[in-house]
C-alpha positions, 0 to 999 in steps of 0.5 A: 839172784836172791843170794847176790842181792843179799851179799850186796846188801851185806856189803852196803851194811858195812858202808852204812856202818862206816858212814855212821861212824864217820858222821861224828854223831850226825854232824857231818852232812856227806857221811849222813847222806851216805849212811841214809842211802846205803842203809835204805838200799841195804834193808830193801835188798835184805827184805827182797832177798827174804822173799826166797831165803829164810829170814834167820839165814838171810839176816845172819848172812847179812849181819855177818857180811856187814860185821866182817867188812866193817871190822876190815874197813876199820883195820885198813883205816887204822881205826882198829888193830887186828890181832890173832884172836880177832882175825881167828874170830872173823875167820870163824864168822866167815865160815859160819856165813858160808855154812849157812849158805851151804845148808840153805 
């Protein structure tokens, strides 16, 4: 269950990062609300998962999931381009996150 909560918290990290960008410097109220709620839930989930998962592993997995998903959302929304190098680096990052799960 701790891993499920950690993965969900990583997904919420991508939500709050995307909402933060959409808030236009905290000038748009709904993205600010989404940012605040998703960030709070994300950090609470991370903290709960760290009751069982070592802090270094939990934090690296949380950040990795959030980073990969944030980039992919930006690519889908055509805010970033996905070149070969960026795609390869994202694959390596996913591999590292999966590797941390395997060795934990």
